[in-house]
Residue, then its C-alpha position, 0 to 999 in steps of 0.5 A: m500499500n503506498d503513502t498516498a493511499q495510507n494518508s487519504p481519509r477513508p470514505v465515511p458512508p452517509s448517515p441514514h438520518p442526517s442532522v437537521i436544523i428548523i429556523g422558527g417554532g411556529f406551525a410550519g417549523l414544528a410540523a416539520a421537526v414532528d415529522l422528521a423526529e417521527q422518522g428517526t432524524p435528529v432535529l434541532v428547532l431554534e426559536r429566537r424568542n422565549f416562547l413557541g408559536g410564530r404568529a400563532y401564539s397566545f399569552t395572559d392578560k395581565v389585568t384579567g388573567d384571560t388568555i388572548d390569542n395573536g389574532q383569532h384563527l379560524m380552522m376548517g374541517c378542509y384543514h387535513h394536514t393541520l388536523s393530522f398534526l394534532h392528532k400526531i402530537g395528541a392535541s386533537h381534543k383541544v379542537k372542536f368541530q361544528p356539527n354542521p357548517r354554519v356562519d352567523f350574520l348580524s345586520e344592524t337593520e335586518g337582525h341576525a341571519s344564519f348560513t347553515c348547511p344541513s346534513l346533505p352531500a357537498p356541493l348540495h349542502l352549500l346550495a341548501g345553505l344559500s337557499r336559507l341565508q335571509t341577508i341576501g335575495w333569491r336572485d342572488r341565491v340562484n346567481a351563487l350557483r354560477v360560482g360553484l359551476a365555474l369551478k366545476m368547469m375549471n376542473g382545478n385548472r386556475a391558471r387564469l385567475a392568477d391574473i385577475t382579483v377576486r372582484e373581477w372574477l365575481n363581477e364576470l360570474g355576475q354576482s350583484e353587489r349586495i351578495q358580494s358585500r354580504f357574502w363573498d367579500l367576508m369569505a375572501l377577507a377572512t381567508l386571504n386576508e386582503v380586500p377583494e379589489i386586490a386580492s388574487a382570484d386563484m387562491f379564493a377558488r382554491v379555498l372554495e374548492q377545498g372548503f365547499l365543494r368536496t365533502r361536508q365535513d370539509s365545510t365545518m369551521v374548527i376552533a381551539r378550545v384553548g389558547l394558540s399556544d396551548l394548542y400545539t406547542t407543548d405537546a409538539v416539543r414533547f413529541i420531538e424531544a421524546r424522540g430525541g430532538k431538541v428545541r432551543l428558545n432565545a436562539t436568534v439565528k443571524t446567518i444561514d451559512f453555505a459553502n459550495e452552494r450547500a448549507t453548512g449550518v447557521t451562526l447564531a446572534d451571539g456567534e455560535f455556529i451549529s453545522a448540520a447536514a441540512v437546514i430548513s427555514a420556517v420563519p417569514y419571508f421578511m426575516l428570511k431575508e435578513m439571514l441570507a447574503p444578498e448575493l445568494l438572495a439575488a441568486y436564488f430567491p429574486a422574488v422575495p424582497a418584493f413581497k409585502s404583508a397584510p395586517i390583522v387588528s384584533i381588539n379584545l373587549w371585556y364586559e361585566e354582563p354577557v352581550t351575545d350568546l353567539e360563539f362567533v359572528s360576522l357583522l355586515e357593513s361594519p369595519i369589524e369583521w368578526v366577533f368571537n365570543k371566547n367564553a362560549i369557545a372555551g366553554d367558560t361559564k363566568q359572567r364577565q365576557h371576553l370578546a375578540l373583535v377581528i379586522s383582516g386586511a387591515h391596512e387603514a386600521a393598524p396605523q390608528p391609535k389604539e385608543v381610536l380602535i377601541a372607541m370605534a370597536t365599542a361604538e360598533m358593538k353598541r350598534f350591533f348588540p342592544k345589551a352593549r348599550q347598557q354598558q361600557p367595556s371594563h378592560a380592553y386590549v389591541i394586538k396589531e400583527q403587522h406582518a399576519t400573512i404574505s399579501h395575496t395580490v394578483g401574480i404573487a402566487r406564481q412567485r411564492p418559492t417552492q419548499k425544495t430550493s435550488l440549494p440542495n440541502f436547504y428547504l423553505a417552510g412557512d405559510w408564505t411558501a408555495t403550497g397551493l393555498p392562501a397563507t393559513i395554518e393549513s398552508a404552514v403545516w403543509s409546508g413543514q410536512e413537506c420539507a420533512r418528506l423531502i429530506v426523509 
């Protein structure tokens, strides 16, 4: 054996379970970590804050002791990946399903109406629900069929819709201003977090397809009985750590490091370098672009710097006497989209009532001072709820999530990057990536699971 052969390093066989760093401890990052840990892959989740949850977290109000969510999140029965994730970590009992799909509406002049779908197979349940909705006329109810027919005729091919807005699409389908403002707009704003005048029609069509045209169960609303953090973070960590994975808090990633077009690991804000065989970024786009070298960002993710965010404002009000017995209700012709009865959702029977009022696509509301938002919300409550006219809120707390979701404007869907990047061991997760869904919890969970699938 010659000297060269003796001194050459022996080839090391690749590990069947490469170590993976996951940046971000929200739904996307934890979903990826759970699936990888389940397969025996050593994972390390790095979270910059001292708590997990990303933008879907909760905290305790110091005045009342009640749990406040960082924006109310509704899920649906079509969130198959999310529900599977919750089942896997043993958290399924923390959500509840509607027996039948139902959304309540309140009009100041016309009172209460319900969009309630009976026990019929899809999409007949949707048609029957629309036929009973009293906030729109019979002609509008019949014309609403055109939307379902259009989706059926597309057969999943929504390419053209990527270039037009929700408003343009609904106008094309002969939807009147009344049904748009009282039904379609509310659905679009709630699911896309952007106003129909600028929101892209392709994502809205995707929501309608998945939520209403497949099974009746897909259309049901699913809501957490507990705060968002309690819903999944503790159970996910327990699952990950029981299989050898690790979760580190207060671990701010300063840079994602590369050599020869491969990720080598990450450098933390305190200078610590952690190597890995693969890296998953599960942070929002605006954080990712701060972690990548400018030349890498320009070469591999040129669309990311142009992305914009859409905000959500949540106004929490407490009343000493109950104001409503509805679990959640949409307000028609109001700057407040939704009112969530936190007591009813949690099964809490105490007298004091905690309500969460939500404004999606809140570009105008977000810059307003909190005092102005509280005054507006209080006035709207008096306008729609007679029992609120007899009292003032005893406490209020406003949350402004400036980067709640990516702004789903026309053309953005084509620019969202896929989970598998051109860098062979670097992956992207997050609700903003290309999942075929708007930026929802389901989009986040699916993206994390897809990254895990690609790695394993």
